[in-house]
N, C-alpha and C positions, 0 to 999 in steps of 0.2 A: 444783314443776316440776324436771324432770330437765334434763340437759345437752342443748346443741343439737347437732344434726348438722352444720349449715353457718350461716355468718353472712353471708349475702348476698354470696357471692364475686363478684368481677368481674375479667376480664382487660381489658387496655385495648382490645381489638378485639372481644371478645365474652365474656360472663360463663361461669364455670365452673358446672356443675351440682352440686348438692349430692350427698353421698354416698347412694347408692340401696340399697346391699346392706347387710345387717345385720353388726354388728360380730363379728369372730371372737374367740374366747377361746383360741385356740391359742398355747401358751407357747413355741413353738420359735422359732429365730431367722429362720426362713423366712417369718414373717408380714410382709406387706407392705401397710402402711396406705395406701400411694399408690393402691391399687386403689380406695379410698374416693372418690378424686377423680374427678369426672365428666367427661363430655365437655363441649363448649361449645355454647352455644346462641346464637341470633341475636338475642335480646331483651336489651337492655342493663340492669343493674341500678343502683340509684342510688348505691351506695357501692362504692369500690375496695378492698375487703377480701378477704383470701385464704379459701380454704375450710379451715376447722378441722375436721379429721376425728378427732383423737385423743379428742375428747369423746364420741364414739359408744361408747367402751369402757366408760363408766359410772363411777359414783362409786369403785368399788373400784379401778380403775386410777388415778384421781385420788389416793386415799389412798396407795396404794404409791408413787406419784411424789413426793408431799409428803413421805412418811417418807424416802424416798432423799434428798431434798434437805436435810432436817433433819440427817440423819446426815453428810452431806457437809459441812455448814457447821460442824457440831460439830467434825469432824476438823480442818478448816482453822483453826477459831477457836482451838484449842489450839496451833496453829502459828504464831499471831500474825497471821492474814489480817484486814485491816480490812473487806474486802468481806463476809466471813462474818458479821461482827458485825451488819451491817445486817439480815440476814435472821433473826438470833436474837433481836433486841430485841423487847420486849413479847410474850413468849412465841410468837415466829414469827408475829405477826399479819400481816406483809407477805405471807408464803408462804400463810397460810390464806386471805387475801382473794384472792390471785391464782388459787388452786386452787378458789375457791368453797366453802371448807370451813368458813367461820366460823360457819354454822348447823348443820353436821353432826357436828363434834367436840364432846366434852364441855366444858362450860364451868364455872368456879367458881361456887359457889352465890350468892355475893355479886354477882358480875356479872349472874348470870341474875335475881336479885331486883330489882336496879337496872334491869335492861332491862324486866322485867315491870311494874315500877312505872311507868316511863316510858310503856310501851304503854298501861297502864290509863288514865293521865292523858291521853294523845293520843287513843287509839282507843276507850277505854271499855270494851274486852274483849280478853282474852288470846288471841292467835291459837293455835289448836290445830296440833299437829304434823301434817304432812301424811303420808298413807299412800297408797302407790300401789296400783293394781289393774291389772296388765298393762301392755303396751307399745303405744303407738299411733303409727304412722309415717304421716305425712300429706304428700301432694304435690298442690298445686293445678294442676289442668290447664287449665280454661277458665272464662271468666266471659262470660256472655251477658246483656246488659241489654235484655232482651225480655220482653214479658208473655206467654210461652208456656211457663213453667216447670211442671213437675208439681206436684201438690198436696202431695206430701211427698217424703222422701228415698227414691228408687227406684234399683234396680240396673239397669245397662244392659247386662247379659251376653246378653239376647235382643234381636235386632234385628228390625225389622219387615220382612218379605219384601216384595220388589217386587211390585206388582200385576200387571204384564205377565207375570211368569214363573209367578205363581200360576195366571193364566188359562191359560197354555200347559199347566201341568202338570194343571189340571182338565179340560182338553179331552182330553188323552191318556188320563187316567183314565176319563173317560166313554166314550171309544171302546173302551177295553179291557173296560169293564163290558159293553157292548153285544155284543162278540165273544164273551166268556165266556157271556152269556146265551143267544145263538143256538146256540152250539155244545152247551151243557148241554140245551137243549131237543130238539135233534136226537139228542143221545145218549139222552135218556130214552125216545125212541119206538122205540129198538132192544130187541126183546124176545127175550131169550135165557134158556133154561130153565137154571136154576143146576144145574150138574153139577160134582161133586167127584171127581177121581180117587181111586183107592184110596190113593195116597200123600200125598193132602192138598193137591195143587197148586191154584192159583187158576183160576177159570173165565175164559172170554174177556171177558165183561162186566166182571169184577173186574179183569182186566189193563187193559181200555180205561179203566176209572175211574182206575186208578193212573197210567197214561200221561197221561191228561188232567190230573190233579192236579199232577203233576211239571212238565208244560208250563206250567200256570197259575202255580205258584209261581215258576218261573224267570223268566217274563215280569213278574210283579209285583215281584219283587226288582230287576230291571233298571229298572223304572219308578221305583221309589222311589229307587234310587241316582241316576238322572238328575235327579229333582225335588230332592232333598237337595243335590247338587252345583250345581244352579242357584241355589238359595237361598243356599248358602255363598258362591258366587262373585259374589253380587249387588254391583255397584259402589255405593259410598257417594258421595253428592254432596259436592262440595268445599265447605268452609265459607268464608264471606266473611271477609276481614280484619276484626279487631276492635280496638277501642280498648284501649289499654295501661291496665291496672288494677293496683293494689296492694292486697294482702290482709293484714289484720292478724289473726292467729290466737292465741287464749289458751283455757286451760280455765277453766271457771267457778270451779273451786276455787282458782285461782292469783290473784295480786294484779293490779290493773288495770295496773301498770307492767311486768308480765312479759309482754310482747307479742312474738311473732314475725312479721316481716314477709316475705311471699313474693310473688313475681310469677307470675301464671299462665303456663304454658308454659315455664318457666325449668328444669324438671326438679329443682328444689331440693327437698329433703325435710327434715322436722323430726320428731323423736321426742318425743311428750308422754307423760307418765306420770299418768294419771287416778287419782283417789282412790276411785273406786267407780262403781257403775251409775248413780248419780244424777248424776254428773258430766256436764257438756256442753262441746262444742267450739264455741266462739263465734268467728264470722268477720265482720270489718268490712271492707267494700270501699269504696275511694276510687278516683277516676280520677287520670290522669297529673298533674292540677293540684293534687291533694290534696283535692279536693271530696268530702264524704261522699255515697255512692251508696245504701248500705243495709247489712243485715247478715243473716247466715244462721246457724242453730243445728243442729248434729247432736248428737243424744242418744246417750250411750254405750249406753243399753239397747238402741237399735236397732242400733248398730255391733257390739255383742257377739253379736248373734244369728247373725252370719255371719263366720267367722274367714278369715283369709288375704287376698289382695290382691283388692279390689273397686273398680269405678267406681261412684260414685253421684252423682246430681245433687241439690242441696239448693236450695230456693227462697230467693230474696233479698227481704227486706221493708225498705220505707223507713218509718222511724219518725219522728214518733209516730202517723202516720195508719195504719200498718201496711198499706201499699200494697204488692202484689206488683209488683216492678220487674225482676226477672230471675232467673237461676239460676247456680250455681257447681257445677263438676264437680271432685270430689275423687277421688284414687286413695289408698284407705285400706288399710293393713295393721295388723291387730290381732292381738295373740297373747298368750297367757297361759301358755305352756309353761313347763316346770320348768327347762329349759335356759336360756331367756332370763332367768329370775329369778336362776339362779345366775350368768349372765354379769354381772348388775349388782352382785351381792353379794360374790362371791369368785372366786378363780381365780389361777393363776400369770401374772405380768405380765413379758413380755419387756423387757430393757433398752431396746431400740429403741422399744418402745411407751411406756415411761416417758420416754425423752428426748423423744419427740413431745409428750407431755403438758407437759413442762417447757418445751419451746421454745414451745408455744402460749401457755402462761401468761405467759411473758416478753414475747411479741409483743403480747398483749392489754393487758398493763400499759403497755407503751412505745408503744401505738397504732400498730402496724405497718400500713402502707397504702401506697397509691401515693405515690411521691416521698418515702416516710419508711421506708426499707428496712433500715436498720442498726440493730442493738442497741447499747446503750452503758452504761457504768457497771456497777454491781453485777450486773444481769441478764446482761450479756454474760459477765462472769466466771463467774456461776453455770452458764450453758449450757455454756461451754467446759470447765470443770472437771467437770460432771457427765458429759459424754461421755468425758472422759480416765479418771475414776475408776471408771466402771462399764463400761468397755470397749467403748464404741460407737465404731466405726471412723470415722476422719476422713473417708473417702469417703462413709459413709452420713450423717454429721452435715451435710456440705456439700450432698449431694443432697436431704436432707430441708429444709434451709434454702432451697435452690434452688427446691423445689417451691412453697413459699409465695411467693417472690419472682415466679415465673412466673405465679402467680394474678393479680397485680396489675402485671405488667410493662408498661412504657411505652417507646416508641422514643425514649428520651432517653439522654444520655452517662452520667448517674449511675447509672440502672438497668442499662444494658449493661456498665458497668465492674463493677458488684457481680456480674452474672451471669458475666462473664469470670474475675473473681477466684475465684469459687466453682467454676467448670467447669474451669479449667486443671488444678488437682491431681487431679481426678477423671479426665480424659483421660489424664494421665500414668499414673495406676494402671491404667487400661484397657490402655494400651500394654504395661505390664510384666505384665499378666494376673493382677492381685491383687484385682480386684473379685469379690465374691460374686455368686451368681446372682440374689438379690434387688437388689443394687445395679446389676447389668446391666439389669434390667428397668426400675428406676427411670430409669436413664440413657437408655434407648431413649425412654421416655415424654416425659422433660423434653427431649430433642433435638428432638423434634417441635415442641414449643411454642417453643423457642429459635429453631428455623428459621423459624417464623411471625413471630416478632418481628423477626428479621434481615431476613427478606424485606419486612416492612412498612417498614423503614428505607429499603431500596433502592428500593422501589416509590413512595416519596414523598420521595426525596433533596432535592427543592426545596421540600417543604412541611413540614418538620420545625421545630418550635418548642420550644425548651427551657423556655420560661416557660408553655406551656400545660399544664394538668393532664394532658391526654391525649397530649402530646408532638407534636400535629399541629396545624397552624393551619387555621382554617376560611376564612380570607380568602385570595384569590389574591395571591401574592407576586410582585413583579417580577423578572425575570431579572437577577442581580447577579453571579453566579459565586461566591457565598458558600458555603462548605462547613460544613454543620452539625457540631457537635462529636460527634453521635451516629454519624457516618458512620465514624470510625476504629475505635471499639471494635466496631461491627458487622462490619467486615471481619475484625478479629481473631477474633471468634466464628465467622465463616464458615470461617476458615482451621482452627480447631479442629474444626469439624464435618465438613469435607471435606478431601480431598486437593487442593489447589488446582492441582496440576501435571496432574490428569487432564482430558481434554477435556470429560467429563461436568460436572465442577464449574465449569469455565470457561464452559461453554455456559449452566449454570443461572444463573450470576451475571449473564451477559449478558441472559437472558431478564428477570430482575427489573428491570433498568434499562430494557429495551424496554417493559416494562409501565408503568413510571413515564412514559416518554415518550408512551405512548398515553393515559395519564390527562390529561397536559398538553394533548396534542393535542385530547382530547375537550372540555376546557374552552375552548380557543381557537376550535375549529370551531364550538361552539354559538353564537357570536356571528353567524355567517353562515349558520346553518342555514335561516333563513327565506327565503333566496334560492335554495335548492335544493329544488325541489318533488319529492315522492316520485312523483307521477303521471307525471312525464316530459314534461308539456306546457310549452311556452314560455310565460312570464309576460309580461304586458304591464304596463308602468308608465311614469309620466311622466318628464320629464327630472330633475326634482328628486329624485325617489325613486331614479332610476337613478344619479344623481351620488352620492347617499348610499351606495348599494350598492357602486359602485366604490371609494368611500373605505373602507368596511369591509373590502373584499378587499385594498386597499392596507395598511390597518392590519394585517390578517391576516399579510401577507408580512413586514412590519416587525417583528411580534411574534415570529414564528417565527425571523426572523434573530436577534433578540436572545437567544432561547433557545439558538441554536447558539453564539453568541458566549460566553454564560454557560457552556455546557458545555466550550467551549475553555479558558476560564479555569480551571475546575475540573481539567480534564485536566493543565493546566500546573503544578498544585501537587503533582504526583506523590504523590497520596494513594491513588489507584486502582492496581490491579495493572497491570503493563505490557502484558498482553495485552487489557485492556479500553480500546479506543479509543473514549472516550465521544463526541467530536465526530462521527467517522464513523458510529457506531452510531445516534446521535440523528438525525443529518442525514438518514440514509437513510430513516427513517420520516418525518421532517418533510417532506423533499422530495417523497416519494411521496404523502402525504396532501394536502399543499399543491397538488400537480399535480391530483389528482383533484378537489379541491374547486374549483379554478380552472377545470378543463375543464367540470364540472358547471355552474358559474355562467355560463361563456360560452355553453355550449349551450342552457340554459334562459332566460338573459337576454342574448342576443347584442347587441353594440354596434350602434347605428343610425348612428353617425358617429364620426369621430376628434375627439371633443370633448376639452377639457382633462382631465376625470376619467378618460377612457379612456386617453389618452396618458400620464397620470401613472402608471396602472396598468401600462401596458406598460413604462415606464422602470423602475418598482420591481421588476417581475418580471426584467427584464434584469439589473439590479444585483444581485438575489439570486442568480441564476445565476453572474454574474461573481465575486461574493463567495465562493461555494463553491469555485470554481477557484483564487481567490487564497489561500484557506486550505488549499489542497492536500487537499481533501476529495474522495474518490473519487466519480465520478458513479455514479448508481444507474439501474437501468433502470426506466423508468416515472416518473423523477423530473422535476424542473422543466426544461423546455426552452421558453424563451420563444418562439423563432421557431415551434417545432411547435404551440405552444398558440394563437397568434394567426395563424398563416398563412392558415387557411381564412377567417378574418374579414377580414384584411386585402385578400385577393384579392377577396372579395365587396364590400367597401366600395369598392375601386377599380373594379370592375364597375359597381356602382350609381352612383358618381360619374361615369363615363363616359356612362352613359345619361342621367344628370341634365343633364350638360353639352350632350349632343346634343340633348336635348329642348328646351333653351333656345334652340337655334339654329333651330327650325322657323320657317316663315313666319307661321304663325298664333298664334306664341307670342313668338319672339324679335324679329321684325322685323314689326311690324304697320303699318297705314297711317299711324297716328298717331305712330309712334316713329321718330326719326331714326336713320339707319344709323351716324352718328358716335356717338350715345349707345349704340347696340347694340354697336359694337365695344368702346367703353371698358367697358361692363358685362361683356362676355365676357372681357375680359383681366383685368379685376378678379377675376372668378371663377377664372380660371386662376391668378392670383397666390395667392388665398386656398388654392387646392388644393395649390400648391407648399409654402406655409407649414404647411398642415395635415399633409402628409406628410414634413415635413423630419425629424421624429423617427424615422420609419420607415426612410427612405433613410440617415440617419446611423448607424442601428444595424445595418441590413442592406442594403448598397448594391446587391445583386442585385435589389431592387425599383425600381431606377432605370429599367430598361428598360420595365417596365410602366407606370410613371408617365409616361415620355417618350412612349409610345404613346398614352396618354390625352390628352396635351397636343396631339400631332400630329393625332390624329383630330379634336379639337375645332376646330383651326385650318383643317384641311381643310374641314370642314363648314361653317364661317364663310364661307370663300370661296365655297362652292358656293351657300350661301344668298344672298350678295350677287349672285352671277351669275343666279340665278333671279329675284331681285327686280327687277333692271334688265336682264333679257335683251333687251327691246325697244330700249333705248338703246344697248346694247353692240353690237347687231347692225349699227348704222351706223358702227361703228369697226372694221370688218373690215380685214383686211390690204389695202394699197394704197389704201385709201378716203380716209384723212386727207390724204395728200400731193396727190391730185387736187383734192379740195375746197378744200384751202388755196390752190392756185394760182388756182382760179376766183375765191375771194373776194378775193385780193389784186388781181386784174385790175378787179374791181368798185370796189374802193376807189380804184384808180389813175384810173378814168373818172368818179369822182365820184358814183357811184350811192348813193343815199340809203337803200337797203335793206341795210344790213349784216346778216351772219349772227349769230344769238344762239344759245348752247348751253342746253340744258334745265338747270333748276336741279338736277334730280335727278342729272345726270351729274356736276355739280360736287361734289355730296354724295358720290357714290360714289368719285370721285377722292380727296376728302380722307379718306374712311374707309381707302381702300387705302393712302394715305400714311402714316396713323397706324399701320397695321399694319405697314408696312415699317420705320417708325421703331423698332419693337420688335425688329426683326431687325438683323443686321449691314449697315451702310451701306457704300457704295462705299469710303468713306474708311477703313473698318476691314475691308475684304475684302482679305486678303493677295494673292490672285490678281490683283484689280484693281490694287493698288499696284505689284506687279511689272510687269504688262503695261503700265500707262500710263506707266511711267518711260521717258523718251526718253535718247538717248545724250549729249545735252549737259547732263542733270541731273546735279548732283554728289552726293557721298556725304551731305553735310549735308541737301540737299533731301530725299533718300530717307528719311534718318532722321526728318526732320520729318513727312513723310507717314506714316511708321510710328508716330508718337507716339500718335494716337487708338487704334490697335490695342494698342499696349503699355499704354496706361492700362486698356483693356478686360481685358486679359489680367491685369494686376496686381490689378484689382478681383475679377475672377473667381477667381483664385488665393486672395486673402484670404477671400471668401465661402465657398470650399470648405474652407478651413482651419477656419473657425468652425463648419462643420456636419459634419465628418467626423473620424474618428480618424486618427492620424498616418500609419499604415501605409496606410489607404485613401486619404488625402489624397495620399500620394506617388504611388500608383498612378494616381489621377485625372490628377495633373499630368503625369506622364510619357506617359500616354495622350493628352492633349491636346497636348503637345509633339510627339509623333510624328505625330498627325494634321495638325497645321499643316506639319510638315515634308514630308508627303505632298502638300500643296497646292503647296509650292514645287517638289517633284519633278515634278508633273505639268506645271507651266509650262515647266520646263527641257526636258521630253520633247517638248513641241509646238513650242517656239520656243528656238533656241539662238543667237539674235544676241548680240552682244557686250554690248549694253547690257542685255539680259535677264540675263546672267550676272553683270553688275555689280550690278544691283538685287537679284538673288537672293542674292548674297554678303552685301550689306548687311542684307537682310531676315533672313538666317539668323544673323548675328551678333547682331542685335537679339533674336531668339527665344532664342538660347543665353544671353545676358546675363540677360534677363528671367526665364526659368524657373529657372535656377542661383541667381541672387541671392534671389529671393523664396522659394524652397525652403529655401535656407540660412538666410534671415532667420527664417522662420516655425518651422521644426523645429529648428534649432540643432544642438547636438552629437549629437543623436539620428540625424541624418542620415548615412547611410553613403556611402561614396565611389561605390559603383555606382549610388546614386540620382541622382547628379548627372552621370552619364555620358551622352553623347549617344545618343538612341535611334536606331533602325536606319535610318528614314527620314532623319534628319539626316546619318548617316554616308554614306548613298548620294548625297545631294545634294553633300556635301563631295568625294566621290570623282569626281563629274562635274565640279565646278567646278575640280578640280585638273588635269584633262586639258587 
């Protein structure tokens, strides 16, 4: 078996493709083995190993590198180096094993005899030395586990033309044939005597034949061109997604353990060295779970018939029943040229290529892979001394080592620190202009990979996990404000790759974090996607389901709030650059998307009432908006505005509540013949009280809705009175103006004469009066009517009596002020109190304007004193030191009353 081109490389986000171009034997220093490293694929490979490309150079390069190491160790051994002694012990067996030369170099006869004897005892026959016959480079393209594979290995260079275009082509060809036939028949009927001029010119008929032939050939050429172009541009049908398979390839002449594993579609290639035409390429296929699916065989005799790059399908059989279960597509390049044979056997090897071979040998021995990126011990000494002794520049050495690191890089602090340590000296050389053209090319390619790694860190800054093999966690992490150790070295690398002072670099870094925020948003929004229908139709759900939906939307608000709090904590740790305001950057996206989701939810699932889940959602949304303002986060256009989100639904619910209350007041529903009017009034006022409690949350957050709610209450009371009047219109007709006094006198006279027929009032009238009395009890009574208190005060009544009559009003005012303070914020509470204070002052002013007797002024002065004391003391008691002096100043109407009383 020959050396491998690649060993299943894998980056942390997508695997590298194996080298696909043949190895070059150019000995100049411009040789760049990094071109062997391939692009990336989307199919992950099982092992996190780098792409080893130096092995493509063949055994000759390996021998030269081995020789260089031996000479290096001999030099330092005589200088007393203990590390060199390790490699020279046992006839350099450590180096021979590392370079896979223990079976290629000459061995002592005694050792060979002992090995052969042991092989005879164990295996019964001595293994013959292997002879190679050409070079076979193989890439596994596809595996299809369907029973439609061809009978043998066939080339796919000729595609089946589409039927429709063939039919179109045939129709056009048939039409052309008909046209040619008709013209030819007409031409044959032309009879022209053949005449030749003395100078040998053509006759008219010959010229006609020649003209027709030219026309015919031109049309046929155009027709063929159209047909061939149509066939060439025929679209190929997209192939469906296939199961992930793993193929194990080996030559029949190799040992069973010498197997190369390749994944279809990864663009990984491997070079095999068959020993003759009788050799076969054996391929075993397993699924993603490691289950055996079948095997295929490609014979060298068939492959050697056609040199160069070819695609071929081979059937897959399941043993032992030899059942056809699928097919495998291979991209095979077979060559037996003299140049390739020479590449394997001899040639001048550049020191950079030899260094790559030594570095790969060291990495293989020390199992270089993900999360194990550093060489140590004697092998680190050998690689370092090799580069210094044979003139490999420090920049090339670091770039080559960095290329292997980037093949297996992960978004972890240990990996990024290694990358930074290797990249920093190279960037310094680039600034000085000391990098060679080869090193500049390598730096450009590696910079792209480093940029991808750094971007992965920024785009997952809340999902990084140092303990995970991939560096990322699969589980959702709660927002905690924790900064991953990988973030700092990632920022250092970004500073190395970009001029952080430029607007472009700053904008790009912000975009990386915006991508991270969108990922987090996508995860959180997915929990409420079920409530946002794509069809745009309003959904219907019962109360329990709707309550759960409101709870999830509330949880979404709280979760996004926690994410912003976490970003604020990260920002305060001063790890990110100053221009990156993470809380403002993230909250802009969070607020915008939360608003869109909330609006979509309310549009498709509008609230049917102000139930507790709905009010909780309103409160949570308002608190979210207040928190953003409290954290000094700039508002964003289209962001969360609680009033704008719920306004249309609040007004709709108020309108529905008004219609519901008015509907309850109808005669055929509210006050039926079997329903007492007293019960009706009680029920209506209970409903009004429930409405006030229901909208208390709305009014406390947005006082401007108070007028709309007051209108609903007033309209309901007005309709209640109208309903009672309609119910008892016959009875009330007897109680018209001037009727009761006359009737009363007549009945008193009857009682005085001893008449035995006293007047009796209808029972319904008593019920009506009782109902009206209950309604009036809910309003201000005469004892609490400020106008009545002042107007009914007599001149002989003292100040203490007036204060006693004012006590019920003072009690109601005190209770009202306390209720307002419990429902409103402080600044709104102060506005309400001053408005009520001014309104009551207007009542006193109206009394003074109508009656200016001395006793009226006296009562007004006492009432004004009680009002001022009540409002000032209660506001001071409830608001405390936050109350400003202007808040307890007398309002305008009170000042006008005082000016009148002073005259």
